[in-house]
N, C-alpha and C positions, 0 to 999 in steps of 0.2 A: 629318653634323651633330654627332652625339655624339662622333665622333673628334676634331673640332675642339675640342669642349669639354674632352675629356680632355687634349689637348695643352696647352690653356690652363691647366688645373689644375696642370700640371707645374711652373709657375713660382711657384705659391703655397706658402704654408707648410704643413707637415704637418697642423697643427691645422685649418686651413680645409678642406683636402682631406678629412679625416675627416668633417667636418660635412656635406659635400655628396656623399660617395661613394655612400651609399644612394640618394639621389635620382637620381644618374646611372645606377645599376644598374636602377632602376625604369624609367627612360626607355628603356634598352636593350631591356627586355622588351616594353614597349609598342610600340616601333618594329618589333621582330621580328614581333609579332602583326599589325601593319598590313601588313608586307610579305607575310606568308603569305596574308592576305585578298586583297590585290591580285593575287597569283599565281593564287589560286583563281578570281577573277573573269575574269582573262585566259583561263584554260583553259576556263571555261564559255562565254565568248563564241565561242571557236574551234569549240565543239561545237554551236552554235546550229542548230536545225532551221528551215527556211524558214517553216513554218506558225506557229511560236510565237516567232519571233525578235524581232519588234517589242515585244511585251509583256514578254518577258524582258529586252530591252535597257533598257526603261524602269525595270524593277526594279533592274537593275544600276547605272543612272545614279543612282538614289536612294541606293543603297548607297555608290557612289563619293562622293557628296556628304557622306554621314555620315563616311566615312573621311577626306576632306579636312578636315572640321571637327576630327576627332581629331588629325590631323597638325598643324593650326594650334594646337590646344591644347597638344600636346606641345612644339612649338617655343616657345610662350610660356613654358611651364614651364622649358625649358632656359635661356631668356633670364633668367628670374627666378633660377634657381639660380646662374647665372654671376654675376649682380649681387650676390647674397647672399655668394658666396665672395669676391668682390673687396672688398665692404664689410667683411667679417670681417677681412681682412688689414689694411685701412685703419685700423680701430678697435681692433685687438687690443691694442696697447700702451696704450690709454686705459682698458681695462676695470678695471685695478687701482685707478684713481683714483675709480671710482664709489662705493666704500664710504665714502670721505671726504665725498662730496657728498650721500649719502643718510643724513644724520644727522637722525634724527627730531626731536630737541629743537630743533635750530637751524632746521630747515625750519618746524616748527610756530610757533616764535616769530616768524619772518619773515612767514609768512602772516598771523598775527594782527595784526601791526603794519600791514601793507598794507591789510587790511580795515578796521581801526580808522580809518585815515586817509581812507578813501573815503566819499563822500556818496551816500546813496540818493536817487534822483530819481523823481518820480511822473508826469512828463509825457513821452510820451503814456500811459505805464503804468509801474508800479514797475520800475525797473531800476537796476543798479549797474555802474560801470566801475572796476575795480581794476587799477592799474598796478604793474609789477614784482611780480606776485603770487608768483613763485617766486624764491628766491635766484639770483643771476646765474649761478653755476656750474652749478646744477641745471638752469636754463633752457637753457643752452648744451648740456647733456648730452641733454635730451629732444629738442632740435632736431636734434642730431647723430644721435640714435637713430631719427629718422623713417626708415622702411624705404625702400630704393631705389625710384625712381619706377616702375620696371618692375613692381613688385608691385601697383600701382594700375591698370595698363593692361588688365586683362582685364574691365573694366566700361566702360559707355558714359560719355562725358565728364561728364554731369551726375550720374553715380552713383559716381564714383570715391572709394572710402573703404575703410578697413581697421578692423575691429573690434579693440579692445584688451581683453585681451592677444592678441598675434598668434599665429596658427597657424604661420606661416612667416615668418621674418625673421632678420636677423643677430643674433648673440648679444648684442651691446652694446645694440641696440634692444630686444630682448626683456626684458633685465634692467631697464633704466631705465623702460620703459613699464609693466612689471609693478608697479614701485614706485609709479608715478603712479596706476594703476588700483586697486591693492590697499591703498595706504597714504595717499598725499597727498590724493587726492580724498575718499575716505570718512572718513578720520580727521582731516584738517586743514582742507580747503576746505569740505566740506559743513557742519560745525558753524558755521563763520563765515557761510556763506550763510544758514542758518536764523536765526542771531542777527540779522543785518542786516535780514532780510526778515520778522522775526517778526510785526510789527504788520500789514502789508498781507497777508501770507500767512494769518494767523489770520482777518482779516476775510473774505478770499475763501473760506476753508474753512467759516466759519460760514454764509456765504450759500448755499453749495452743499450742505453737510452739517449742517443745524441740529441733528440728533440728537447730534452730537459735543459740544454744549455750548459754554460761553463760552471754554474754553481747549482748542481741538482739538489743538494741537501737543503738549499734555501727554498725549494719549491715543493718539498715532500714533507709530510707529517708522519714521522715514524711511530710505530706502536710496538709494544712488547706483548708476546704471548704469555698466558698464565703459566705455562711450563708444566713440567712433570718431574716427579721424583722417580728415579730409576733404581731398581734393585738388581744387582748382578751377583751371581754365585759361581761356584766351581763350574768349569767347562764353558763359561760364557765366551762367545766369539762374535765380534762384529767386524767383518772384513773391511779393507780400505774402501772409503766412499766419500762422497760429498753430500751435505745435507740438502733438503729441498731449497730450490733457488730463491723462492720468495721470502725465505728467511735469510736476509742479507748477512746478518751477524748471528753467530751462535754463542751462547754463554753456557759454560759447564762448571757449576760450583761443586767442588768436592766436599762431601759430607762425611769426612773421616771421623771416626769415633776414637776415644782413647784405646790404644792397643792395636789399632788397624795398621797394617804394613803400608809403607809408602810405595811399594811395588805395584805393578798392574794398574798404571794410570792410563794415559792416552798417548798414542804414537802418531806423529805427524810425518807425512811422506811427501817426497818429490815424485812426480810421475813422468816416466819417459813417454814422449810423444803425446803429451797431455792435450786434451781438447775440451771444448765446451760441452756440457751436458745438453742433450737435445730433449727438452721437456723439463718439467719442474719437480718430478719425483726424485727421491734420493738416487744418486748416481753411483753405481757400484763399479769398481775399477779392478781390473786383473792384477792380483798381487805380484805377478812376475814383472809388472811394469813399475812397481813401487820401490822406492829406496828410502828407508827410514832416516830422517834427519834429526828429529827431536823426540825425546821421551819425557813427557810431562808427568812427574811423579805425583802420587796420590797424597798430597800434603793437606792437613786439615785447614779449612777456611781459605782455600786457594781457588781462584776462578780462572779458567782458561777461556779465552775469547778469540774467535777467528772469523775471517770473511769466507763465505762459501763461493770462492771465486776460482781457485785452482788447487792442484795437489790433492791430497786425501788425508783422512784420519781414520783411526781404528783402535780397537782395544781387544785384549785377550786375557782370560784368567784360566790358568792350567787346570786340568781335571784333578790333579793331585795337590792343588793349593791348600795350604794350612791356614786356619783350622778347617776341619771337614765341613762344619756348618758356617763357612765364610759368608758374610753379608757385606756387600760393597754398595754404598748409596751415593748418588749424585743428583743434583738438580739441574735440569736442562731447560733453557728457554731461548727464544729467538727474537730478534729485532727485525721488523719488516714494515710493510704497509697494510693499512686497513683495506677492506674489500673495495670500497669506493675508489680509493687512490690506486689500488692495483688495476682495476678496470680502466681507469683513466690513462695510466702509464702504458698498459697493454695496447690501447688504441693509438698510441704514438708510434708503434712499431711498423716497419714495412712488412709486406706479405712474406718476404724471404726470412725475416727475423722472427716473426710471430711464432712459428712452431717451436722455437727454442724456449719459449716461455709459456707454452700451453700444456694442458694435461692435468691429471689429478695428482694432488700432493698426498701420497700414501704415507702411512705410519710404518715404523719398523722397530 
């Protein structure tokens, strides 16, 4: 397996080979260890004594299952490293152009204009749709910088996602997505989100944290999570829900590629007999109580933003959606408080209100 990978690398450029050489060496070591363990098991089985053979065999079968899982993991990593090497070669000539696209002043001005033109809607809950939120060139770069699909496939279909910044990805993608997570979102998009949502967000904060006074946003320092790229495929379903409460605002940037259908975006629901989530984990809501009000279509370079205050949102991709190998990408991030500010705000709550803001924020 590794020899095939090494032969494949011989056709790549030296730069790409250097980037993946250490990963290949690590795989060699892991496979050598697996082979040694298998040899040891084979020898032990030959030496089995009749009186203890069955129990020992059960132990060895369990060990073999663990080794098979290790081999599968190593094969997955080999596939991922190969995909990274090939993508590095594909995008190497485009890296020089990133500096021109990542021009802070131009990007900031563009983001401001697009937010300024967008209209805040309140039905079924405060939300905003901003089109062409990034300059066209930068948007094309972030889409090109989505890591190869192989890097998502070590998770279950409904859990396929990569946290940004990436731990393992092609150089082009690491560079442009670092810029998104470290500059564009916190320094350009987040201030515009807070500006557009200032009135409804302030109202919601006053209701939940009255000790903050009439102008809670003036006393709080908001932060942006690094976010994650989500991959959704055929059969994906996320039922109506609200996001974790400490993420006051959610941003969902659609990473539609040329040829992607605009269908299967995000649905926004009004909820009958709606109530506050007790706890900070995602709040799953009975679909029978939900009435769809808005269908936000999957348009390239469109960002959907909403307060996690009321109602619900969800998404579905049918089992028979075309094409069969459908890939649907989106970048999700949240705006909330840092750990220190969260603890301070939590201390302002009464004993009766505190349980509504306690608990573990689970992923989904």
